[in-house]
NUMI-97442 format. One line per 10 residues: number of its first residue (from 1); for each residue y, x, z of C-alpha. Coordinates in steps of 0.25 Angstrom, whole numbers, plus 5000, padded with zeros to 4 digits. Layout:
NUM) Y X Z ~ ...
***
This chain:
1) 4972 4785 4799 ~ 4986 4781 4806 ~ 4990 4773 4794 ~ 4977 4766 4793 ~ 4976 4763 4808 ~ 4989 4755 4810 ~ 4986 4746 4799 ~ 4975 4740 4807 ~ 4984 4732 4817 ~ 4988 4721 4809
11) 4984 4714 4796 ~ 4997 4716 4789 ~ 5001 4729 4783 ~ 5007 4739 4793 ~ 5021 4744 4791 ~ 5022 4758 4785 ~ 5019 4770 4795 ~ 5031 4779 4799 ~ 5031 4793 4792 ~ 5021 4802 4799
21) 5032 4813 4803 ~ 5041 4815 4814 ~ 5055 4819 4814 ~ 5064 4823 4826 ~ 5078 4820 4825 ~ 5083 4830 4836 ~ 5091 4842 4832 ~ 5091 4854 4841 ~ 5100 4866 4840 ~ 5104 4877 4849
31) 5117 4885 4850 ~ 5122 4895 4859 ~ 5137 4895 4865 ~ 5145 4907 4866 ~ 5143 4906 4882 ~ 5128 4908 4879 ~ 5124 4893 4882 ~ 5113 4889 4873 ~ 5115 4875 4868 ~ 5104 4866 4862
41) 5109 4853 4855 ~ 5098 4842 4853 ~ 5104 4832 4843 ~ 5097 4819 4845 ~ 5102 4808 4836 ~ 5096 4797 4844 ~ 5101 4801 4858 ~ 5112 4792 4865 ~ 5115 4802 4876 ~ 5117 4817 4877
51) 5109 4826 4886 ~ 5114 4840 4891 ~ 5103 4850 4897 ~ 5107 4863 4903 ~ 5096 4873 4906 ~ 5098 4886 4913 ~ 5088 4897 4912 ~ 5086 4897 4928 ~ 5075 4891 4936 ~ 5066 4892 4948
61) 5061 4905 4944 ~ 5075 4911 4946 ~ 5076 4907 4960 ~ 5080 4919 4969 ~ 5069 4924 4979 ~ 5069 4916 4991 ~ 5078 4905 4984 ~ 5068 4896 4977 ~ 5075 4884 4972 ~ 5088 4891 4969
71) 5088 4886 4954 ~ 5085 4872 4958 ~ 5096 4872 4969 ~ 5106 4878 4959 ~ 5102 4867 4949 ~ 5107 4857 4959 ~ 5120 4864 4963 ~ 5124 4864 4948 ~ 5126 4849 4949 ~ 5136 4851 4960
81) 5147 4858 4952 ~ 5160 4850 4951 ~ 5166 4844 4938 ~ 5178 4835 4938 ~ 5177 4833 4953 ~ 5162 4829 4953 ~ 5149 4837 4954 ~ 5141 4838 4941 ~ 5131 4829 4947 ~ 5141 4818 4950
91) 5147 4821 4936 ~ 5133 4819 4929 ~ 5131 4806 4937 ~ 5143 4800 4930 ~ 5141 4806 4916 ~ 5126 4808 4914 ~ 5115 4797 4912 ~ 5105 4808 4917 ~ 5106 4822 4923 ~ 5096 4831 4930
101) 5092 4845 4932 ~ 5080 4853 4934 ~ 5076 4867 4939 ~ 5063 4873 4933 ~ 5057 4886 4934 ~ 5064 4891 4922 ~ 5077 4883 4921 ~ 5087 4874 4927 ~ 5091 4862 4918 ~ 5102 4852 4919
111) 5101 4838 4911 ~ 5112 4828 4909 ~ 5112 4816 4899 ~ 5123 4806 4896 ~ 5130 4799 4885 ~ 5134 4808 4873 ~ 5149 4806 4877 ~ 5147 4813 4890 ~ 5142 4826 4884 ~ 5154 4834 4887
121) 5153 4830 4902 ~ 5138 4834 4903 ~ 5142 4848 4897 ~ 5153 4849 4906 ~ 5143 4848 4918 ~ 5135 4859 4912 ~ 5147 4868 4910 ~ 5151 4866 4925 ~ 5137 4869 4929 ~ 5135 4882 4921
131) 5150 4886 4922 ~ 5154 4884 4937 ~ 5141 4884 4944 ~ 5144 4884 4959 ~ 5159 4885 4958 ~ 5161 4871 4962 ~ 5150 4869 4972 ~ 5152 4870 4987 ~ 5143 4874 4998 ~ 5140 4860 5003
141) 5136 4855 4990 ~ 5126 4867 4989 ~ 5120 4863 5002 ~ 5119 4849 4998 ~ 5112 4852 4985 ~ 5103 4862 4992 ~ 5098 4851 5001 ~ 5096 4842 4989 ~ 5087 4853 4982 ~ 5079 4855 4995
151) 5077 4839 4995 ~ 5073 4840 4980 ~ 5063 4851 4984 ~ 5057 4843 4994 ~ 5055 4831 4985 ~ 5049 4840 4975 ~ 5039 4846 4985 ~ 5035 4831 4988 ~ 5033 4826 4974 ~ 5031 4837 4965
161) 5024 4848 4973 ~ 5012 4849 4963 ~ 5021 4852 4951 ~ 5029 4862 4959 ~ 5016 4868 4964 ~ 5011 4869 4950 ~ 5024 4875 4945 ~ 5024 4886 4956 ~ 5009 4889 4953 ~ 5012 4891 4938
171) 5024 4900 4941 ~ 5021 4908 4954 ~ 5032 4917 4952 ~ 5042 4906 4954 ~ 5045 4902 4969 ~ 5043 4887 4972 ~ 5051 4879 4962 ~ 5063 4873 4968 ~ 5061 4881 4981 ~ 5058 4876 4995
181) 5067 4872 5006 ~ 5068 4886 5012 ~ 5072 4893 4999 ~ 5082 4882 4995 ~ 5089 4882 5009 ~ 5090 4898 5008 ~ 5099 4897 4996 ~ 5114 4898 4998 ~ 5125 4892 4990 ~ 5130 4906 4985
191) 5116 4910 4981 ~ 5114 4897 4973 ~ 5128 4899 4966 ~ 5124 4913 4963 ~ 5111 4908 4956 ~ 5119 4898 4948 ~ 5129 4909 4943 ~ 5117 4918 4939 ~ 5110 4908 4931 ~ 5119 4896 4927
201) 5126 4902 4914 ~ 5127 4898 4900 ~ 5119 4910 4895 ~ 5107 4905 4904 ~ 5107 4890 4899 ~ 5104 4881 4888 ~ 5111 4868 4885 ~ 5104 4857 4878 ~ 5113 4845 4873 ~ 5105 4833 4867
211) 5110 4820 4861 ~ 5116 4814 4848 ~ 5126 4825 4847 ~ 5131 4835 4837 ~ 5133 4850 4838 ~ 5148 4849 4837 ~ 5148 4838 4848 ~ 5140 4847 4857 ~ 5148 4859 4854 ~ 5161 4852 4857
221) 5156 4848 4870 ~ 5151 4861 4874 ~ 5164 4868 4870 ~ 5172 4860 4881 ~ 5164 4865 4893 ~ 5150 4872 4892 ~ 5154 4880 4880 ~ 5166 4886 4888 ~ 5157 4891 4900 ~ 5158 4906 4902
231) 5146 4914 4897 ~ 5139 4921 4909 ~ 5126 4929 4910 ~ 5115 4923 4918 ~ 5103 4929 4927 ~ 5091 4929 4919 ~ 5080 4919 4921 ~ 5068 4923 4929 ~ 5055 4917 4922 ~ 5044 4913 4931
241) 5030 4919 4929 ~ 5019 4910 4926 ~ 5005 4910 4933 ~ 4996 4920 4926 ~ 4983 4915 4919 ~ 4972 4915 4929 ~ 4959 4908 4931 ~ 4960 4906 4946 ~ 4972 4905 4956 ~ 4971 4904 4971
251) 4976 4890 4976 ~ 4991 4889 4979 ~ 4995 4879 4990 ~ 5004 4869 4984 ~ 5010 4855 4985 ~ 4998 4848 4978 ~ 4989 4837 4983 ~ 4977 4842 4976 ~ 4973 4856 4971 ~ 4978 4859 4957
261) 4973 4869 4947 ~ 4985 4872 4938 ~ 4981 4877 4924 ~ 4993 4882 4915 ~ 4994 4891 4902 ~ 5006 4898 4897 ~ 5012 4893 4884 ~ 5015 4903 4872 ~ 5029 4906 4867 ~ 5025 4899 4854
271) 5031 4885 4856 ~ 5022 4879 4845 ~ 5009 4884 4852 ~ 5015 4879 4866 ~ 5016 4865 4860 ~ 5002 4865 4855 ~ 4997 4870 4869 ~ 5004 4858 4876 ~ 4997 4849 4866 ~ 4983 4853 4869
281) 4985 4855 4884 ~ 4981 4840 4886 ~ 4968 4843 4880 ~ 4966 4855 4889 ~ 4969 4846 4901 ~ 4960 4835 4896 ~ 4949 4845 4895 ~ 4951 4850 4909 ~ 4952 4836 4914 ~ 4938 4834 4909
291) 4933 4845 4918 ~ 4940 4843 4931 ~ 4939 4832 4942 ~ 4954 4832 4945 ~ 4966 4828 4937 ~ 4972 4837 4926 ~ 4987 4836 4925 ~ 4995 4843 4914 ~ 5007 4851 4919 ~ 5020 4849 4911
301) 5021 4861 4902 ~ 5029 4872 4909 ~ 5040 4876 4899 ~ 5051 4886 4899 ~ 5049 4901 4899 ~ 5035 4901 4904 ~ 5028 4889 4897 ~ 5015 4884 4903 ~ 5006 4872 4901 ~ 4994 4867 4909
311) 4988 4857 4919 ~ 4984 4855 4933 ~ 4971 4850 4939 ~ 4968 4844 4952 ~ 4956 4848 4960 ~ 4948 4836 4965 ~ 4938 4835 4977 ~ 4924 4841 4974 ~ 4929 4852 4965 ~ 4935 4866 4968
321) 4946 4874 4962 ~ 4936 4882 4955 ~ 4930 4870 4949 ~ 4943 4865 4944 ~ 4947 4878 4938 ~ 4933 4879 4931 ~ 4934 4865 4926 ~ 4948 4869 4920 ~ 4942 4881 4913 ~ 4931 4872 4907
331) 4941 4862 4902 ~ 4951 4872 4896 ~ 4939 4880 4889 ~ 4934 4867 4883 ~ 4947 4863 4876 ~ 4946 4872 4863 ~ 4932 4866 4861 ~ 4937 4852 4863 ~ 4947 4854 4853 ~ 4938 4861 4843
341) 4927 4850 4845 ~ 4937 4839 4840 ~ 4932 4834 4826 ~ 4943 4824 4824 ~ 4957 4828 4827 ~ 4962 4814 4831 ~ 4963 4817 4846 ~ 4969 4831 4843 ~ 4980 4824 4834 ~ 4983 4814 4846
351) 4985 4826 4855 ~ 4994 4833 4845 ~ 5002 4821 4841 ~ 5004 4818 4856 ~ 5009 4832 4858 ~ 5019 4831 4847 ~ 5024 4817 4853 ~ 5026 4824 4866 ~ 5033 4835 4860 ~ 5043 4826 4853
361) 5044 4817 4865 ~ 5049 4829 4873 ~ 5060 4830 4863 ~ 5066 4816 4867 ~ 5079 4817 4875 ~ 5077 4821 4889 ~ 5077 4833 4899 ~ 5064 4839 4895 ~ 5068 4840 4880 ~ 5082 4847 4882
371) 5076 4856 4893 ~ 5065 4860 4885 ~ 5075 4864 4873 ~ 5083 4872 4883 ~ 5071 4879 4888 ~ 5067 4883 4874 ~ 5081 4889 4872 ~ 5081 4896 4886 ~ 5067 4902 4882 ~ 5074 4908 4869
381) 5069 4897 4859 ~ 5077 4889 4850 ~ 5076 4874 4854 ~ 5074 4868 4841 ~ 5064 4878 4836 ~ 5056 4876 4849 ~ 5055 4861 4847 ~ 5050 4863 4833 ~ 5040 4874 4837 ~ 5033 4865 4847
391) 5032 4853 4837 ~ 5028 4862 4826 ~ 5017 4867 4835 ~ 5012 4853 4838 ~ 5012 4849 4824 ~ 5004 4861 4820 ~ 4993 4859 4831 ~ 4979 4858 4825 ~ 4966 4856 4832 ~ 4962 4870 4829
401) 4975 4875 4835 ~ 4972 4867 4848 ~ 4959 4874 4849 ~ 4965 4888 4847 ~ 4976 4886 4857 ~ 4966 4881 4867 ~ 4958 4893 4865 ~ 4970 4903 4865 ~ 4980 4897 4875 ~ 4974 4886 4884
411) 4962 4894 4889 ~ 4958 4895 4904 ~ 4960 4910 4904 ~ 4975 4909 4900 ~ 4978 4898 4911 ~ 4986 4900 4923 ~ 4979 4893 4935 ~ 4985 4889 4948 ~ 4978 4881 4960 ~ 4987 4873 4969
421) 4981 4869 4982 ~ 4987 4858 4991 ~ 4995 4863 5003 ~ 4999 4853 5014 ~ 5010 4863 5018 ~ 5017 4860 5005 ~ 5014 4846 5003 ~ 5015 4838 5016 ~ 5021 4840 5030 ~ 5032 4849 5027
431) 5043 4850 5038 ~ 5056 4851 5031 ~ 5069 4855 5038 ~ 5080 4846 5033 ~ 5094 4850 5033 ~ 5106 4842 5038 ~ 5109 4830 5028 ~ 5120 4834 5019 ~ 5131 4823 5019 ~ 5140 4827 5007
441) 5147 4818 4997 ~ 5136 4822 4988 ~ 5141 4823 4973 ~ 5156 4825 4970 ~ 5159 4812 4963 ~ 5171 4806 4957 ~ 5175 4793 4965 ~ 5177 4782 4955 ~ 5188 4772 4956 ~ 5181 4759 4962
451) 5190 4750 4953 ~ 5182 4755 4941 ~ 5170 4748 4946 ~ 5177 4735 4942 ~ 5180 4739 4928 ~ 5169 4738 4917 ~ 5166 4751 4909 ~ 5166 4751 4894 ~ 5153 4748 4887 ~ 5144 4760 4886
461) 5139 4765 4872 ~ 5124 4763 4873 ~ 5115 4767 4861 ~ 5105 4756 4860 ~ 5105 4754 4845 ~ 5091 4760 4843 ~ 5084 4751 4852 ~ 5079 4738 4846 ~ 5072 4726 4852 ~ 5065 4714 4846
471) 5054 4704 4849 ~ 5042 4700 4840 ~ 5038 4686 4838 ~ 5027 4688 4848 ~ 5036 4692 4859 ~ 5034 4707 4859 ~ 5047 4714 4862 ~ 5049 4727 4854 ~ 5059 4738 4858 ~ 5062 4749 4848
481) 5069 4762 4854 ~ 5070 4773 4844 ~ 5079 4781 4852 ~ 5076 4796 4851 ~ 5075 4807 4840 ~ 5061 4811 4844 ~ 5050 4806 4835 ~ 5041 4800 4846 ~ 5039 4785 4849 ~ 5035 4778 4862
491) 5029 4764 4862 ~ 5027 4755 4874 ~ 5021 4741 4874 ~ 5025 4735 4887 ~ 5020 4722 4893 ~ 5027 4714 4904 ~ 5015 4714 4914 ~ 5010 4724 4924 ~ 5003 4725 4938 ~ 5012 4714 4944
501) 5005 4704 4934 ~ 4991 4707 4939 ~ 4984 4694 4943 ~ 4983 4695 4959 ~ 4967 4696 4958 ~ 4967 4706 4947 ~ 4977 4717 4952 ~ 4976 4729 4942 ~ 4974 4721 4930 ~ 4987 4726 4923
511) 4983 4740 4926 ~ 4970 4739 4919 ~ 4976 4731 4908 ~ 4986 4742 4905 ~ 4977 4755 4907 ~ 4964 4750 4903 ~ 4968 4745 4889 ~ 4961 4754 4879 ~ 4961 4755 4864 ~ 4950 4747 4857
521) 4941 4756 4849 ~ 4941 4745 4839 ~ 4954 4750 4834 ~ 4950 4765 4834 ~ 4957 4767 4821 ~ 4970 4764 4827 ~ 4967 4773 4839 ~ 4964 4786 4831 ~ 4978 4786 4824 ~ 4985 4782 4836
531) 4979 4794 4843 ~ 4981 4803 4831 ~ 4996 4800 4832 ~ 4996 4804 4846 ~ 4997 4790 4852 ~ 4996 4789 4867 ~ 4993 4777 4876 ~ 5000 4775 4889 ~ 5000 4763 4899 ~ 5009 4759 4910
541) 5007 4747 4919 ~ 5018 4743 4929 ~ 5021 4731 4937 ~ 5027 4723 4926 ~ 5023 4730 4913 ~ 5011 4737 4906 ~ 5016 4747 4895 ~ 5007 4753 4884 ~ 5013 4765 4877 ~ 5011 4774 4866
551) 5019 4786 4860 ~ 5019 4796 4849 ~ 5027 4800 4837 ~ 5036 4791 4830 ~ 5029 4793 4816 ~ 5017 4786 4823 ~ 5024 4774 4828 ~ 5015 4765 4820 ~ 5003 4771 4825 ~ 5008 4771 4839
561) 5012 4756 4838 ~ 4998 4753 4832 ~ 4991 4760 4843 ~ 4999 4753 4854 ~ 4995 4740 4847 ~ 4981 4743 4847 ~ 4980 4748 4861 ~ 4987 4736 4867 ~ 4984 4724 4858 ~ 4970 4728 4855
571) 4966 4737 4867 ~ 4954 4734 4875 ~ 4949 4734 4889 ~ 4935 4739 4893 ~ 4928 4737 4906 ~ 4927 4749 4914 ~ 4929 4755 4928 ~ 4944 4756 4925 ~ 4945 4741 4927 ~ 4941 4741 4942
581) 4952 4740 4953 ~ 4946 4753 4959 ~ 4949 4761 4946 ~ 4964 4756 4946 ~ 4965 4759 4961 ~ 4960 4773 4958 ~ 4969 4775 4947 ~ 4981 4770 4955 ~ 4977 4779 4967 ~ 4977 4791 4958
591) 4991 4788 4952 ~ 4997 4783 4966 ~ 5001 4770 4960 ~ 4999 4762 4972 ~ 5008 4766 4984 ~ 5000 4758 4995 ~ 5005 4750 5006 ~ 5019 4756 5006 ~ 5021 4752 4992 ~ 5016 4738 4994
601) 5026 4736 5006 ~ 5037 4741 4997 ~ 5034 4732 4985 ~ 5033 4720 4995 ~ 5047 4723 5000 ~ 5053 4725 4987 ~ 5047 4714 4979 ~ 5043 4704 4990 ~ 5029 4699 4994 ~ 5020 4694 4984
611) 5028 4700 4972 ~ 5019 4705 4960 ~ 5025 4719 4961 ~ 5019 4721 4975 ~ 5004 4719 4971 ~ 5006 4725 4957 ~ 5007 4739 4963 ~ 4995 4738 4972 ~ 4985 4745 4964 ~ 4975 4747 4976
621) 4974 4732 4976 ~ 4969 4730 4962 ~ 4957 4720 4959 ~ 4944 4728 4960 ~ 4937 4720 4949 ~ 4946 4721 4937 ~ 4940 4718 4924 ~ 4943 4719 4909 ~ 4947 4705 4909 ~ 4958 4708 4919
631) 4965 4717 4909 ~ 4963 4708 4898 ~ 4969 4697 4906 ~ 4982 4706 4908 ~ 4982 4709 4893 ~ 4981 4694 4889 ~ 4992 4690 4899 ~ 5002 4701 4897 ~ 5000 4710 4886 ~ 5006 4701 4876
641) 5017 4703 4866 ~ 5027 4693 4873 ~ 5025 4702 4885 ~ 5027 4715 4879 ~ 5038 4725 4874 ~ 5035 4736 4864 ~ 5044 4748 4865 ~ 5045 4759 4854 ~ 5054 4770 4858 ~ 5059 4784 4855
651) 5059 4786 4840 ~ 5053 4779 4828 ~ 5056 4771 4816 ~ 5060 4758 4822 ~ 5060 4749 4810 ~ 5046 4754 4806 ~ 5041 4753 4821 ~ 5046 4738 4821 ~ 5037 4735 4809 ~ 5025 4741 4816
661) 5028 4733 4828 ~ 5028 4720 4820 ~ 5015 4724 4813 ~ 5008 4728 4826 ~ 5013 4718 4836 ~ 5019 4706 4829 ~ 5005 4699 4829 ~ 5003 4701 4844 ~ 5001 4688 4851 ~ 5000 4683 4866
671) 5009 4677 4877 ~ 5010 4684 4891 ~ 5006 4676 4904 ~ 5017 4673 4914 ~ 5021 4684 4924 ~ 5026 4683 4938 ~ 5041 4681 4940 ~ 5041 4684 4955 ~ 5054 4691 4957 ~ 5054 4701 4969
681) 5059 4697 4982 ~ 5060 4709 4991 ~ 5062 4710 5006 ~ 5069 4719 5015 ~ 5060 4729 5021 ~ 5058 4743 5026 ~ 5045 4750 5023 ~ 5040 4764 5028 ~ 5027 4772 5028 ~ 5025 4783 5038
691) 5021 4796 5030 ~ 5020 4810 5033 ~ 5031 4817 5025 ~ 5045 4823 5024 ~ 5050 4813 5014 ~ 5052 4798 5015 ~ 5052 4789 5002 ~ 5063 4779 5003 ~ 5064 4767 4994 ~ 5074 4755 4994
701) 5074 4743 4985 ~ 5085 4734 4983 ~ 5084 4721 4976 ~ 5092 4720 4962 ~ 5091 4705 4959 ~ 5106 4703 4956 ~ 5115 4709 4945 ~ 5113 4713 4930 ~ 5104 4725 4927 ~ 5117 4733 4924
711) 5122 4730 4938 ~ 5108 4733 4944 ~ 5108 4747 4937 ~ 5122 4750 4942 ~ 5118 4746 4956 ~ 5106 4755 4955 ~ 5114 4766 4952 ~ 5123 4764 4964 ~ 5111 4764 4972 ~ 5107 4777 4965
721) 5120 4783 4970 ~ 5115 4781 4984 ~ 5102 4788 4981 ~ 5110 4800 4976 ~ 5117 4801 4989 ~ 5104 4802 4997 ~ 5102 4815 4989 ~ 5116 4821 4989 ~ 5121 4817 5002 ~ 5109 4818 5011
731) 5100 4828 5003 ~ 5089 4819 5008 ~ 5082 4815 4995 ~ 5082 4820 4981 ~ 5075 4808 4975 ~ 5082 4796 4980 ~ 5085 4787 4968 ~ 5089 4773 4965 ~ 5086 4764 4953 ~ 5085 4750 4948
741) 5070 4746 4949 ~ 5068 4735 4939 ~ 5056 4726 4936 ~ 5053 4712 4931 ~ 5052 4706 4945 ~ 5060 4715 4954 ~ 5073 4724 4952 ~ 5077 4732 4964 ~ 5086 4744 4966 ~ 5077 4755 4971
751) 5082 4767 4980 ~ 5071 4777 4983 ~ 5067 4791 4985 ~ 5062 4801 4996 ~ 5070 4807 5007 ~ 5068 4817 5018 ~ 5062 4810 5029 ~ 5071 4814 5040 ~ 5083 4809 5032 ~ 5078 4796 5028
761) 5087 4789 5038 ~ 5099 4796 5032 ~ 5095 4792 5018 ~ 5093 4777 5021 ~ 5106 4777 5029 ~ 5114 4783 5017 ~ 5108 4773 5008 ~ 5112 4762 5017 ~ 5126 4767 5019 ~ 5128 4768 5004
771) 5123 4754 5001 ~ 5132 4749 5012 ~ 5144 4756 5007 ~ 5142 4750 4993 ~ 5141 4736 4999 ~ 5153 4738 5008 ~ 5163 4747 5001 ~ 5168 4742 4987 ~ 5174 4755 4983 ~ 5161 4763 4986
781) 5153 4752 4978 ~ 5163 4753 4966 ~ 5162 4768 4965 ~ 5147 4767 4966 ~ 5146 4757 4955 ~ 5156 4764 4946 ~ 5147 4777 4947 ~ 5134 4769 4945 ~ 5139 4761 4933 ~ 5143 4773 4926
791) 5130 4780 4929 ~ 5122 4768 4924 ~ 5130 4767 4911 ~ 5129 4782 4909 ~ 5114 4781 4910 ~ 5113 4769 4901 ~ 5122 4775 4890 ~ 5117 4790 4891 ~ 5103 4789 4896
***
């Protein structure tokens, strides 16, 4: 079916199809050092950088009684040991293209990524962390980090209250994840150090090193530092207990806007069966969605020692909690019959192939992959075998297996159910007592020689050989990026037009043109194999672009390209309620796209009055009478080959993909209509909105009209150093960031984040002082430039 379908797109004979098989080039091995450290090496021939992941078998469930948040606080402290006169945090700023850490219920995990030449330096950081613990940390540093953790806790309560509430409901034996202000404030420096001594040991950790590295290379690097760390016994990890299966639970007050009913099932020890259950969970959620009034949101699978999967359902007006639970029971009970009733298996195949794609995609380089491998090892599994078992389970999944699993594992009687009720006491109006500002030098950093700012650096080694670009005769730009060792493919067709290009009287036309484009039933013979191959369709509409995306396995790159071609070039619009302005406004309201008058004022200040970007975001002002012809007009004016870029990424046969691109897109014709070229002309303004809360959102935009892009990137990183000082010097914000915000008609430096309301003045004064210092002190500016330039180069060469 697949071979026949792709022949229908052009009159000429199509190129050959790729082999219908997948091969993963990753090689995963596990060894144990004499000091007890388990080491997983992920050899990735396509990687241009190395990633080091250290996962400790200690998390929130190990927090001592009355000291919830201890594990998270110690995670922060373990960035403050001193190496070569600098804190580990400052050391990583100069070495790594990316670094982070997370504390979960079951584990504390540290990540760092850099150019492969910096492997030894990354491993030296981990050696100091596990080998020295608190020995180079001082009491003032501890107090600063405790204040920073309290600030992060406040932020999490503000923006992630629902997810924290769900986590607490599913694991009632664990105290509030991350703690609260009282529990954190009660922790002393000595107690934190004792906790680190008890749990930070090589015998209680797994190290994952990934990249284009050989075993001997890694062994040599480990032998210099981490392999010499002394072996110590560690306190055993305390596993959290999950919520038991129950048909009904009393509502629990939580930081949620609407009542939530959470449904979760335990996953079996057999990884193959667990992967199959994850694959069919979407069908279960869809069945429940057909029974309830509210939204059904799948919960990310809970992995680790206690493995869960499930979803949450919102209760809407006009229904009771009992109504929702009864509807969930009906939806769950209907799943086996729905599977069994399928006569053809085309949609089951789509579900299966999509699950296989997601499983492979999870193996692409990143925090999640290496953390998952470490979690397998901590749970007593072999990392390579675990990966193979999950893929084996998905490949073996059949329709009859899905029916049996739904009947045996995903039944209503086996589900754990928690009901979360809104509680104003934990969502709004909290009175927070603020400690005095911590005026400290922040991270210990080497002070660079200002003279180095006037010396160029040697050219960096950037791996770009795999990326190829070309342009077809019709103007279509093609970018090929086969850059990983995982057999997946991501394809995006991006047009240079979006909401900023709407005709003034037809606001919303670009949104309709993107989201309402549907597959033409005339080409059903192409849709069926596309679905069977696990193909997915995604749309993104921005100010300046509209992107149509598909993804799947590399062995179906021809089918995916053919499906994208049919969808975009031969798709259709059908008149329906979805074309009305009111429908778009309802959709925007649900997704909170439109920020209202405050957003209007902000955009007017940044871009200037009358600029296309100002009205582009006013979804509430879209035309009420949009019609099919409005969408067609957008398509005719902007969805043309000379206004498009086709990007193919991840892993595939580039030569064969090129031939399929020519076959499917070379005969495409059309010329795009002219677009607005009005560059932004911002104005100096101060905008405020009175709200009842304990935090203030602060944003500052600075025009970036001068300089090359390289100069702008370095300037943005200099601004990011100021944002970091807001966190480390004042402990007044956890999420203050700075970036270069680039678009077609405007480029600005953006400094933004939320801060404690009582400290907003201090934050703004610190930013003002730092900017003034850069302008008036050449040596300070030179030192900031040196650090920023090195940081940007590290990101470009290692990220």
